C-alpha positions in Angstrom: -31.2 21.6 39.7 -28.4 20.7 37.5 -29.7 17.1 37.9 -33.2 18.2 36.5 -31.5 19.8 33.5 -29.5 16.6 32.7 -32.6 14.3 32.9 -34.6 16.9 30.9 -32.0 16.9 28.1 -31.6 13.1 28.0 -35.3 12.4 28.0 -36.8 15.3 25.6 -34.1 16.4 23.4 -33.0 14.4 20.5 -29.8 12.6 20.4 -27.3 13.4 17.6 -27.6 11.1 14.7 -25.3 8.2 14.9 -23.2 7.8 11.8 -23.1 4.2 10.2 -20.2 5.1 8.1 -16.7 4.3 9.1 -13.8 6.0 7.6 -11.0 3.7 8.7 -7.8 3.8 6.8 -5.4 0.9 7.2 -1.7 0.8 6.1 -1.1 -1.9 3.5 1.9 -3.4 1.8 1.6 -4.8 -1.9 4.3 -6.8 -3.7 3.7 -7.8 -7.3 5.8 -9.4 -9.8 5.7 -8.4 -13.4 6.3 -10.5 -16.4 10.2 -10.3 -17.3 9.4 -9.7 -21.1 8.5 -6.0 -20.4 10.7 -3.2 -21.4 11.8 -0.6 -18.9 9.0 1.7 -20.0 6.5 -0.8 -19.9 7.5 -1.6 -16.4 7.3 1.9 -15.4 4.0 2.3 -17.0 2.4 -0.5 -15.2 3.6 0.6 -11.8 2.3 4.2 -12.5 -0.9 2.5 -13.4 -1.2 0.8 -9.9 0.0 4.0 -8.2 -2.7 6.1 -10.0 -5.4 3.4 -9.1 -4.4 3.8 -5.4 -4.6 7.8 -5.5 -7.7 7.7 -7.4 -9.3 5.6 -4.8 -8.4 8.3 -2.1 -5.4 6.3 -0.8 -2.0 7.7 -0.1 1.3 6.1 -1.4 3.8 6.3 1.5 6.8 4.4 0.0 7.6 2.4 -3.1 10.6 0.1 -4.0 11.8 -1.3 -7.2 13.5 -4.6 -6.4 14.4 -5.1 -10.1 14.6 -8.3 -11.9 14.8 -11.4 -9.5 14.8 -15.2 -10.0 11.4 -17.0 -9.0 11.7 -19.9 -6.6 9.7 -21.8 -8.9 8.6 -21.3 -12.5 5.3 -19.2 -12.9 3.7 -19.4 -16.5 7.0 -21.2 -17.7 9.0 -17.9 -16.6 11.9 -18.2 -14.2 12.3 -14.4 -13.3 10.3 -11.2 -12.8 10.3 -7.7 -12.1 9.4 -7.2 -8.3 8.0 -4.1 -6.9 6.8 -3.1 -3.5 4.3 -0.4 -2.6 3.4 0.8 0.9 0.2 2.8 0.8 -2.8 3.8 3.2 -6.3 3.4 2.3 -9.6 2.1 3.1 -10.2 -1.8 2.7 -12.6 -1.2 -0.2 -9.6 -0.1 -2.3 -7.7 -3.1 -1.7 -10.4 -5.4 -3.4 -10.2 -2.9 -6.4 -6.5 -3.1 -6.7 -6.3 -6.9 -6.7 -9.3 -7.2 -9.2 -6.9 -4.9 -11.5 -3.9 -7.0 -10.5 -5.8 -10.3 -11.7 -7.1 -8.5 -15.0 -3.4 -7.3 -16.0 -1.9 -9.9 -17.9 1.6 -8.3 -17.2 1.1 -9.4 -13.3 2.2 -12.7 -12.9 1.9 -12.8 -8.9 0.8 -10.3 -6.3 0.4 -10.1 -2.3 -1.3 -7.3 -0.3 -1.1 -7.5 3.4 -2.3 -5.1 6.1 0.5 -3.7 8.1 0.3 -3.8 11.9 2.1 -1.2 14.3 5.1 -3.5 14.5 5.3 -4.0 10.8 5.2 -0.3 10.1 8.0 0.4 12.7 10.1 -2.4 11.2 9.8 -1.1 7.7 10.7 2.5 8.7 13.8 1.1 10.6 14.7 -0.6 7.7 14.3 2.3 5.3 16.4 4.5 7.7 19.0 1.9 7.8 19.3 1.7 4.1 19.4 5.5 3.8 22.0 5.8 6.4 24.1 3.2 4.5 23.5 4.7 1.1 24.8 8.2 2.4 27.8 6.8 4.2 28.7 4.6 1.1 28.5 7.9 -1.3 31.9 9.5 -2.0 32.0 13.2 -0.9 33.4 15.6 -3.5 35.8 17.4 -1.3 
């Protein structure tokens, strides 16, 4: 009797609709180099622009690091230094294309690279961050 009900349900009752939309979020890491002629305020404004773009595209900024002014391995646009900035974020793949389009349009960005983080990369970056915070805590003098 239970078998008859199962057969009846499979044959005569409609199946639930199959969703073709996929809401898959990946974790990404993007590093971009800003031109060295920018002031500190302009650099912060540019970074804020890209973070806001990620948030507006329903992404979540997980971590960010300002690596500061660094020497480039080779000259880019006749510049030998640049401001490096790293942002880790979680979003859908479509947002990465929009973000990279904005990087290309912004003349303050001289290079960028965005990669998908796999589980090993995520674990490594979290370990690296925890070591850095532990090191920072042990170096700070206590006010005793």
